[in-house]
N, C-alpha and C positions, 0 to 999 in steps of 0.2 A: 196328512197330505193326501190329496187324491190326484191320480193321473191315469190316463188311458181307460177310464171307466172302472178302475179298480181302486179301492181304498187301501193304503198301506200305512200302518201305524208303527212308530218307533218310540220305544220308552227309554228315556235316558235318566241316569242318577247324577245328581249334582256332584261335581268334584270338589266342592268347597265354595268359599265366598267368591264373588266375582273379582276379576282382576281390577286393580285400581285404574289401569289404562282404559277400561271400558266405561268409566264413570262419565256421565254427560258433562259438557262444559257449562251448561246452565242447570240451575236447580230445578227439581221437579215442579215446584210451585210456579216458577217463572214460565216453564214450558207449557203448563196447563193454561196459563193466562196469556199466551203469546198471540192468540188470534186477535185480529182487529178488523173492523168492519169495512175499512176503505184504505186506499193508497193515494198518494200524490205523485203524479207523473209530470216531470218538468222538462221543458224544451228550451233550447237557446240556439240562436243562429246569428250570422252576420247581417242578414237583411230579412225582410218579410217574405220574399219569395222563397228563399231557402228554408225558412221556418215552415211555410205552408207545405213545401215538399216533404219535410221530415214528418209533419203531422199525417199527411196522406200515406207515407211509407209505413208508418207504425200502424195506422188504422187498417191497412190491408191484412195484417195478420193478428191484430189485437183480439178479434172475436173468437180466435181458436185457442186462446191461452187457457191454462188451468188456474186455479186459485194460487198455487205456489208459483206459477210462472208470472203472475201479476206482481207479486212481491219482488221477484228477481228483476223484472223489467223496471219497476220503480227505482230500485237500487242502481241498476245499470245506467239509466238515464241521468240520475243525479250525479254519479261518479264520473260520467263522461261529457259533462257540459263543457262547451268551449270556454277558454279563458276570458274571452271578450264576446259578449252576446247581447247586443243592443236590442235584438228582437227576441221576445220571450213569451212562453205560454206555459200554463199550468192547468192540469186537468185532474179532478177528483173523481174516482170511480170505485165502486164496490165489486162489480162483476166484469168479465171480459166483454159482454155485449154492451154494457154501459160505457166502457172505455172506448170501444170502436165507434159507438154512436156519437159520443161527445167529441172524440177527435175529428170526425167528419164534420160535426157542427162547427168547430173552431176553424177548421181549414176552409169551410164554406163561407164563414164570416170574413176571413181574409181575402177570399176570392171576390166577394161582392164589394168590399169597401176597404181601402187601405187605412192605416192609422196615422195620425199626426204625431210629430215629435213630442214626447212627454205624456201621450195619452195612454190611459189604462182603461180597458173595457172588460166586462165580465158577463157571464151568462145570467139569465133571469133568476136561477136558483143558487147562484154562487158556486156552481160546479165547475166552472172553467174561467180563465183569466188570460188576457192578451195585453201586451205592452210593447211600445216602440220607443226606444231611447228614454226609458223612465227616469224621471228625476228622483234623487234620493229623498226619501221622506222620513219623517220621525214616526215612531211607533208609540202608542199609548195603551195602557192597560185600564180597563174599567172593571173594578171588583163588585160582585153582587151583594145584595143585602138579604135580610131575612124574608123568606117566602120563596127563595130560589132553591131551597133544599130538596134533595132527591135521595131516596134510598139507594145506597151503593155508589154515590158519586165519588169519583177519584179512586174507586176500589181497584181499577185495572192497574194504576200506578203502584199501589200497596202490594199487589199480588206479584207484580213483575219486577219491582226494583227494591233492593234491600235498604237503600237510603230512604225510601218512602215509608217502608215499614218501621224504620227507626224513628222517623218523624212522627208517625201515628202513635207509637208507644210513648214517645216523649209528651205528646198532647194529653194522653191519658194520665200521665204522671203529673203534668201541670195542673190538670183539673183536680186530681186527688189532693195535691198540696193546697188548692183553694177550697177544699171541702166539698167538691162536686163529684158526681158519678162519672165513670169513664164514658167516652163518647163512641168509641169504635164498635162496641157491641150493638148499639142502637143504629149506627150508621151503615155498618157492613152486615146487614142481616143475610141469612141464607135464602135469598129470594127463590131459588129453584126448589126449596123444600117447604115453601108455604103451603098450608092446608087448602087454601082457596082464596078468592078475592077478599073475603071478610078479613082474614089474617093480614093480608097486604095492606088493607085499609087501616087496620089497627096499628100496624108498624109505621105507616105513613103519618098517622095522627100523633104517635109518640114522638116521632122525629120533628113534628111541627111545633112541639111546645118550645116556648122561648128559651128556656134554660138549656134546651137540647139543640135547637135549630142553630142558635148563634155560634156556639163552638164548632158545630159541624160545618157550617158555611165557611168559617175561618180556616178550619183545617183543610178543606178542599181547596180553598183559594191559595193557601201556602203551598200545598202539594203541587198545584199546577204552576204556580210562580217559580218553584224550584225546578220543575221539569223543564220549563222554557228556558230558565237560566242555564241549565246543563246543556241545552241545545244551542246556546250562544244568543238567545233572543232576550234582549233587555229593553225595557221601556224608557223613553225619554221623558215621559210624563205618566202620572198615575192619577186615577180618580176612583170614586166609589159611591155607590147608592147606599144611603142609610148606614147599616152596619158595615158595608164595604169601604166607608170612609176611613175606618181604622187601619 
């Protein structure tokens, strides 16, 4: 520790193993994978005027928030939505400045033009959405085919959730029973330890092989379908391109 311009050092000897009470609630693996790139900020109000006012209010302080504050704000807004909110807005942002900018853009959209009943409008890049008395719609899932594979796809789920790790292990077991090599070592490469672009290209080419790409795409699709199901998101219809038809 340093204080007052003078360094003071204190050496301590461990008294034994750490107390069980100090163990983290989440496993170390999940904690290391807990960061995500963006948050969804949801708003609801009884009418469009009140919705615009709420957007302006949050925009006034949003630019001053830290990364941790963004997560807390997203959770707070979700937990405190009105029971009935015919006027709705959702904003996706990665940084505090992005959030403030997009909140002002949505509020300005409302100021310039009102919405018709049942209307849903969104930003040009899909980073914000507005609706007024939206009609209940059905949701469909479209599953991808071969060619959509990417190194590390769905890895965040496997690192963060035990149920996803168990599904990945079962996938390797199913492949072994069919006489094929396990898929997870090829799919979940240590990308941060690659020697350079050449090795990344080699790993990508190995994943693109049909006997590897197809089970990899299927595993990623299953993982994300399970994740959405656990969030209560279920499709009314499903479709798929090529391999995704399975």
